[in-house]
C-alpha positions as CSV (number, residue, x, y, z in Angstrom):
1,M,-16.0,3.0,39.4
2,T,-12.4,3.9,38.4
3,A,-10.0,1.2,37.1
4,R,-7.9,1.8,40.2
5,A,-10.8,1.3,42.6
6,L,-11.9,-1.8,40.7
7,A,-8.3,-3.2,40.9
8,A,-8.3,-2.7,44.6
9,R,-11.7,-4.5,45.0
10,V,-10.5,-7.4,42.9
11,A,-7.3,-7.7,44.9
12,A,-9.3,-7.9,48.1
13,A,-11.6,-10.4,46.4
14,L,-8.8,-12.9,46.2
15,L,-9.0,-13.8,49.9
16,L,-11.8,-16.2,49.3
17,A,-11.3,-19.3,51.3
18,P,-12.1,-20.0,55.0
19,A,-9.1,-19.8,57.2
20,I,-7.0,-23.0,57.3
21,A,-7.6,-24.7,60.6
22,A,-4.2,-26.4,61.0
23,A,-1.0,-24.5,60.1
24,D,0.6,-25.7,57.0
25,A,3.5,-23.6,55.5
26,V,2.6,-24.6,51.9
27,L,-1.1,-23.7,52.3
28,D,-0.4,-20.6,54.3
29,W,2.0,-19.2,51.7
30,N,-0.3,-20.2,48.9
31,E,-2.8,-17.8,50.4
32,I,-0.2,-15.1,50.7
33,T,0.8,-15.7,47.1
34,V,-2.7,-15.3,45.8
35,R,-3.1,-12.1,47.8
36,T,0.3,-10.7,46.6
37,V,-0.3,-11.4,42.9
38,G,-3.9,-10.2,43.0
39,G,-3.2,-6.7,41.5
40,Q,-1.9,-8.1,38.3
41,N,-3.9,-9.1,35.2
42,P,-5.1,-12.7,35.3
43,F,-2.4,-13.9,32.9
44,A,0.4,-12.4,34.9
45,Q,-1.2,-13.7,38.1
46,A,-1.1,-17.2,36.8
47,R,2.6,-16.9,35.7
48,F,3.6,-15.5,39.1
49,A,1.6,-18.1,41.0
50,A,3.2,-21.0,39.0
51,I,6.7,-19.7,39.5
52,T,6.1,-19.4,43.3
53,Q,4.4,-22.8,43.7
54,L,7.1,-24.5,41.6
55,A,9.8,-23.0,43.8
56,V,8.0,-24.2,46.9
57,F,7.6,-27.6,45.4
58,E,11.2,-27.9,44.3
59,A,12.3,-26.8,47.8
60,V,10.1,-29.2,49.7
61,N,10.8,-32.0,47.3
62,A,14.5,-31.5,47.7
63,V,14.0,-32.4,51.4
64,T,11.4,-35.2,51.0
65,G,12.3,-36.7,47.7
66,R,8.8,-38.1,47.1
67,Y,8.3,-36.8,43.5
68,E,10.3,-36.3,40.4
69,P,11.8,-32.8,40.6
70,Y,11.0,-30.0,38.1
71,L,14.6,-28.8,37.8
72,G,16.6,-31.4,39.8
73,T,19.4,-29.0,40.6
74,I,18.5,-28.4,44.3
75,A,20.1,-30.5,47.0
76,A,19.1,-30.5,50.7
77,P,21.2,-31.6,53.6
78,D,19.9,-34.4,55.7
79,G,17.5,-33.2,58.3
80,A,16.7,-29.9,56.6
81,S,13.3,-28.5,57.5
82,A,10.8,-28.9,54.7
83,E,8.6,-26.3,56.3
84,A,11.4,-23.7,56.4
85,A,12.2,-24.5,52.8
86,A,8.6,-23.8,51.8
87,V,8.5,-20.5,53.6
88,A,11.8,-19.3,52.3
89,A,11.1,-20.3,48.7
90,A,7.7,-18.5,48.5
91,H,9.0,-15.5,50.3
92,A,12.1,-15.2,48.1
93,V,10.1,-15.4,44.9
94,L,7.4,-13.0,46.0
95,R,9.8,-10.4,47.5
96,S,12.0,-10.4,44.4
97,T,9.0,-10.0,42.1
98,F,6.9,-7.6,44.2
99,P,9.4,-5.4,46.1
100,G,6.6,-3.0,47.0
101,A,5.1,-5.8,49.3
102,A,8.5,-6.4,51.0
103,A,7.4,-5.2,54.5
104,D,4.3,-7.5,54.5
105,L,6.2,-10.4,53.1
106,D,9.0,-10.0,55.6
107,A,6.6,-9.9,58.5
108,A,4.8,-13.1,57.2
109,R,8.2,-14.9,56.8
110,E,9.1,-14.0,60.4
111,A,5.8,-15.2,61.7
112,S,6.0,-18.5,59.7
113,L,9.6,-19.2,60.8
114,A,8.7,-18.4,64.4
115,A,6.7,-21.7,64.4
116,I,9.7,-23.7,63.4
117,P,12.4,-24.5,66.0
118,D,15.6,-22.6,65.6
119,G,18.7,-24.5,64.7
120,A,20.5,-26.2,61.8
121,A,17.4,-27.8,60.4
122,E,15.7,-24.5,60.0
123,D,18.8,-22.8,58.6
124,D,19.3,-25.6,56.1
125,G,15.7,-25.4,55.0
126,I,15.9,-21.7,54.5
127,A,19.0,-22.1,52.3
128,V,17.2,-24.8,50.3
129,G,14.2,-22.6,49.8
130,E,16.2,-19.6,48.7
131,A,18.2,-21.7,46.3
132,A,15.0,-23.1,44.8
133,A,13.5,-19.7,44.4
134,A,16.7,-18.4,42.7
135,A,16.7,-21.3,40.3
136,V,13.1,-21.0,39.2
137,L,13.3,-17.3,38.9
138,S,16.4,-17.7,36.7
139,L,14.7,-20.2,34.5
140,R,11.8,-17.8,33.9
141,A,13.8,-14.6,33.5
142,D,13.4,-14.5,29.7
143,D,10.3,-16.6,29.1
144,G,8.5,-14.3,26.7
145,S,6.2,-12.5,29.2
146,A,7.8,-9.2,28.3
147,P,7.9,-6.8,26.5
148,P,4.1,-6.4,25.8
149,Q,2.8,-6.6,22.2
150,F,-0.5,-5.5,20.8
151,H,-2.7,-6.4,17.8
152,L,-4.4,-3.9,15.5
153,P,-6.9,-5.5,13.2
154,A,-5.9,-5.3,9.5
155,S,-9.5,-6.0,8.3
156,S,-13.0,-5.1,9.2
157,A,-14.5,-8.2,7.5
158,P,-17.4,-10.0,9.3
159,G,-16.0,-12.3,11.9
160,E,-12.7,-10.5,12.3
161,W,-11.9,-9.2,15.8
162,Q,-12.3,-5.5,16.2
163,L,-11.3,-3.2,19.1
164,T,-14.1,-2.9,21.7
165,P,-14.9,-0.1,24.0
166,G,-12.1,0.2,26.6
167,C,-9.4,-1.1,24.3
168,P,-6.2,1.1,24.3
169,A,-5.2,2.8,21.1
170,A,-2.3,0.4,20.8
171,G,-4.7,-2.4,20.1
172,G,-5.6,-5.9,21.4
173,L,-3.8,-6.8,24.6
174,L,-1.5,-9.7,25.4
175,L,-0.5,-10.6,21.9
176,H,2.9,-11.7,23.2
177,W,1.3,-14.1,25.7
178,R,1.1,-16.7,23.0
179,N,4.9,-16.8,23.1
180,V,5.3,-17.3,26.8
181,T,7.2,-20.5,27.6
182,P,4.8,-23.0,29.1
183,F,5.5,-24.7,32.4
184,G,4.2,-28.2,31.9
185,I,3.3,-28.6,28.2
186,L,5.6,-28.5,25.2
187,T,4.4,-25.5,23.2
188,S,1.5,-23.0,23.1
189,Q,0.4,-24.6,19.8
190,Q,0.3,-28.2,21.2
191,F,-3.4,-28.0,22.2
192,R,-4.6,-25.3,19.8
193,S,-8.4,-25.5,19.5
194,F,-10.2,-26.5,16.3
195,P,-11.6,-23.6,14.2
196,P,-14.7,-21.9,15.5
197,P,-18.1,-22.6,13.8
198,A,-18.6,-20.8,10.5
199,L,-20.6,-17.6,10.7
200,G,-23.3,-19.1,8.4
201,S,-23.7,-22.2,10.4
202,A,-26.6,-23.3,12.6
203,E,-24.3,-23.7,15.6
204,Y,-23.1,-20.1,15.3
205,A,-26.7,-18.9,15.0
206,R,-27.9,-20.9,18.0
207,D,-25.2,-19.5,20.3
208,Y,-25.6,-16.0,18.9
209,R,-29.3,-16.0,19.7
210,E,-28.7,-17.4,23.2
211,L,-26.2,-14.6,24.0
212,R,-28.2,-11.9,22.4
213,R,-31.2,-12.9,24.6
214,V,-29.4,-13.3,28.0
215,G,-26.1,-11.4,27.7
216,G,-27.1,-7.8,27.2
217,A,-26.9,-5.2,30.0
218,S,-30.6,-4.6,29.8
219,S,-31.7,-8.3,29.3
220,T,-34.8,-9.3,31.1
221,H,-34.1,-13.0,30.5
222,R,-31.1,-13.3,32.8
223,P,-32.1,-15.0,36.1
224,P,-30.7,-13.4,39.3
225,D,-28.5,-16.4,40.1
226,R,-26.9,-16.2,36.6
227,A,-26.3,-12.4,37.1
228,D,-24.6,-13.3,40.4
229,V,-22.2,-15.8,38.8
230,A,-21.5,-13.4,35.9
231,L,-20.5,-10.7,38.3
232,F,-18.5,-13.0,40.6
233,Y,-16.5,-14.7,37.9
234,N,-15.8,-11.4,36.2
235,A,-14.2,-10.1,39.5
236,V,-12.4,-13.3,40.4
237,L,-10.4,-15.2,37.8
238,A,-8.7,-18.6,37.7
239,V,-5.9,-18.1,40.2
240,G,-8.3,-16.5,42.7
241,V,-10.9,-19.3,42.2
242,W,-8.9,-22.5,42.1
243,N,-6.2,-21.9,44.7
244,P,-8.7,-21.3,47.5
245,V,-10.7,-24.4,46.3
246,A,-7.5,-26.5,46.5
247,R,-6.7,-25.2,49.9
248,Q,-10.1,-26.1,51.2
249,V,-9.9,-29.7,49.9
250,A,-6.3,-30.2,51.1
251,A,-7.1,-28.9,54.5
252,A,-10.1,-31.1,54.8
253,R,-8.0,-34.1,53.8
254,R,-5.1,-33.1,56.1
255,D,-2.7,-33.9,53.4
256,S,1.0,-33.8,54.0
257,L,3.2,-30.8,53.2
258,S,4.9,-32.6,50.4
259,R,1.6,-33.6,48.7
260,N,0.2,-30.1,49.1
261,A,3.4,-28.6,47.5
262,R,3.0,-30.9,44.5
263,A,-0.8,-30.3,44.2
264,L,-0.4,-26.5,44.1
265,A,2.5,-26.6,41.7
266,L,0.6,-28.8,39.3
267,L,-2.5,-26.7,39.6
268,N,-0.8,-23.4,38.9
269,M,1.3,-24.8,36.1
270,A,-1.9,-26.0,34.4
271,I,-3.7,-22.7,34.9
272,S,-0.8,-20.7,33.4
273,D,-0.4,-23.1,30.5
274,G,-4.1,-22.9,29.8
275,L,-3.9,-19.2,29.5
276,V,-0.8,-19.3,27.3
277,S,-2.4,-21.8,25.0
278,V,-5.7,-20.0,24.8
279,M,-4.0,-16.7,23.8
280,E,-2.3,-18.6,21.0
281,T,-5.7,-19.9,19.8
282,K,-7.3,-16.5,20.2
283,Y,-4.8,-14.6,18.0
284,H,-4.6,-17.5,15.5
285,Y,-8.4,-17.3,14.7
286,R,-9.1,-13.6,15.7
287,L,-12.8,-14.1,16.1
288,W,-14.9,-11.1,16.8
289,R,-16.5,-10.6,20.2
290,P,-20.2,-10.9,20.8
291,E,-20.4,-7.1,21.3
292,T,-19.1,-6.6,17.8
293,A,-20.9,-9.5,16.3
294,I,-24.4,-8.7,17.5
295,R,-24.2,-5.0,16.5
296,A,-23.1,-6.1,13.1
297,G,-25.4,-9.2,12.8
298,A,-26.8,-8.0,9.4
299,T,-23.3,-8.4,7.8
300,D,-22.5,-12.0,8.8
301,G,-24.4,-13.7,6.0
302,N,-26.6,-15.7,8.4
303,P,-30.3,-15.1,8.1
304,A,-30.9,-16.4,11.6
305,T,-28.8,-13.8,13.4
306,E,-30.9,-10.7,14.0
307,P,-28.7,-7.7,14.7
308,D,-29.0,-5.3,17.7
309,P,-27.0,-2.1,16.9
310,A,-27.4,-1.0,20.5
311,F,-26.2,-4.2,22.2
312,V,-24.0,-3.7,25.3
313,P,-22.8,-6.7,27.3
314,F,-23.6,-7.1,31.0
315,V,-19.9,-7.1,31.9
316,A,-17.1,-5.3,30.1
317,T,-15.6,-7.1,27.1
318,P,-11.9,-8.0,27.5
319,C,-9.6,-6.4,24.8
320,F,-8.6,-9.5,22.8
321,P,-10.3,-11.9,20.5
322,S,-13.2,-14.1,21.6
323,Y,-12.4,-17.7,20.6
324,G,-11.9,-19.6,22.9
325,S,-12.6,-18.6,26.5
326,A,-9.6,-17.9,28.6
327,H,-11.5,-18.4,31.8
328,A,-12.7,-21.8,30.5
329,A,-9.2,-22.9,29.3
330,A,-7.6,-22.1,32.7
331,S,-10.4,-23.4,34.8
332,Y,-10.9,-26.7,33.0
333,A,-7.2,-27.2,33.2
334,A,-7.4,-26.6,36.9
335,R,-10.4,-28.8,37.3
336,R,-8.7,-31.7,35.5
337,V,-5.7,-31.5,37.8
338,L,-7.8,-31.3,40.9
339,E,-10.0,-34.2,39.8
340,R,-6.9,-36.4,39.3
341,L,-5.6,-35.4,42.7
342,Y,-8.8,-35.4,44.8
343,G,-11.6,-37.1,42.9
344,R,-14.6,-35.5,41.2
345,G,-17.0,-34.8,44.1
346,H,-18.1,-35.0,47.6
347,H,-16.3,-31.9,48.6
348,S,-17.5,-29.0,50.7
349,L,-16.5,-25.8,48.9
350,S,-17.5,-22.2,49.3
351,L,-16.4,-19.1,47.5
352,S,-17.1,-15.5,48.4
353,T,-15.6,-12.1,47.8
354,P,-15.8,-8.7,49.5
355,A,-16.4,-7.2,46.1
356,L,-19.9,-8.7,46.2
357,P,-21.0,-8.6,49.9
358,G,-23.6,-11.2,50.9
359,L,-22.9,-13.5,48.0
360,T,-21.5,-17.0,48.7
361,L,-21.3,-19.7,46.2
362,Y,-21.4,-23.3,47.4
363,Y,-20.2,-26.4,45.5
364,T,-19.6,-30.1,46.1
365,R,-18.1,-31.0,42.7
366,F,-15.4,-29.2,40.7
367,R,-17.6,-29.5,37.5
368,E,-20.2,-27.3,39.2
369,I,-17.7,-24.5,39.3
370,T,-16.8,-24.8,35.7
371,A,-20.5,-24.9,34.7
372,D,-21.0,-21.6,36.5
373,I,-18.0,-20.1,34.9
374,D,-19.3,-21.1,31.5
375,D,-22.7,-19.5,32.3
376,A,-20.9,-16.5,33.7
377,R,-19.3,-15.6,30.4
378,V,-22.4,-16.2,28.3
379,Y,-24.8,-14.4,30.7
380,G,-22.2,-11.7,31.0
381,G,-22.4,-11.2,27.3
382,I,-18.7,-11.6,26.5
383,H,-18.4,-15.2,25.1
384,F,-20.5,-17.3,22.9
385,R,-21.3,-20.8,24.2
386,F,-19.0,-22.3,21.6
387,D,-16.1,-20.2,23.0
388,Q,-16.7,-21.8,26.4
389,E,-16.8,-25.3,24.9
390,A,-13.5,-24.7,23.0
391,G,-11.8,-23.5,26.1
392,A,-13.2,-26.4,28.1
393,R,-11.8,-29.0,25.6
394,Q,-8.4,-27.2,25.4
395,G,-8.1,-26.8,29.2
396,T,-9.1,-30.4,29.9
397,R,-6.4,-31.7,27.6
398,I,-3.8,-29.4,29.1
399,G,-4.7,-30.3,32.7
400,A,-4.4,-34.0,31.8
401,Y,-1.1,-33.6,30.2
402,V,0.4,-31.4,33.0
403,Y,-0.7,-34.0,35.6
404,R,0.5,-37.0,33.6
405,E,3.9,-35.6,32.6
406,N,5.1,-33.5,35.5
407,L,6.2,-34.0,39.2
408,R,5.3,-37.7,39.2
409,P,5.7,-39.9,42.3
410,V,9.1,-41.5,42.5
411,H,7.7,-44.8,43.6
412,R,4.4,-45.7,41.9
413,G,2.6,-48.5,40.2
414,R,0.0,-47.9,37.5
415,D,-1.2,-44.3,37.7
416,H,-4.6,-44.3,39.5
417,G,-4.6,-40.6,40.2
418,F,-5.3,-39.5,43.7
419,T,-5.5,-43.0,45.2
420,H,-2.0,-44.3,44.4
421,E,0.2,-42.2,46.6
422,R,1.0,-43.1,50.2
423,E,2.8,-40.7,52.6
């Protein structure tokens, strides 16, 4: 399959969730946002989604005033429509960022505004949304996400990351992402992971042997259900997983527009900050990928790591260092936010993708999703188990911080998470 064909399938895969039964401008435009950003790499997806959802939050919150603002520079006239503000904010961000999608976005805006009565309230809401979009876009105009930078390894020593098949000649991708300004944490170094296990350690050997056994393209030890999750979570990354999950929960709860705007802003801030942080960790330690490690197992000084010079992973190795897992960092950050907002379990969640017809994954707890993502990267042959564990710890801390320090309710007692707000 060509890269272009795969990109098209992955973009289509982002339409995961069942249709929202009751119209909600915030949830509707979140779905449009996920679809629109789907052609980007997962890191850019997360940045664009966070910008869009923050603009929506800032617009809605300017009208409702239920939470501390992110910027605090947007004022709304009395009576302005929060629904119109949400529509206009999302549309303005996405149209500015993705001009090639203008026709579809304009049609969606028209359809959304048709459900809102004409008049001053709608007009004022549109003005508020457009102002919020402009403010957030201006804030992020020079945030380090461009120009791209690459990494060429200066050493071929055991453990040092090396280019893997599919890497461009320029070197490792997204070196600059470690310098992207976070949305909700202070710096990309704030939650840097502890060092990976030493190559000669028992922990390294244990996780090496697990991946060598189950992660190869020709492995006979990979159960069919683990092959399914490896393929699924290779096609659908954090933005495409956790936004549909949040929409399903919010729709089932029938949460307010204001609460949904806040939830999706926090969620996407945490996902993006998890990815920024993990890239800082990756290029700080520059640990080799399993594909390189297993082929060169005879050079690592560990007698318990039998090499396999012909090892090929089940899914393609991303072109940047291994430690820790980006999918884990982003997903555990998302999970932590959603657990604080909605509780840990008793949900009814399903995920599917046109890229894998006939496969639907069902969950009742957010932790079940992250467990599958951890297995997906190990059984896919692209991350050691300790990579996943490092990403999990990092993401959990990031999600907790983003939730605790951003967009807090204006009137609240002691923070009891999802139970303390009343709207």
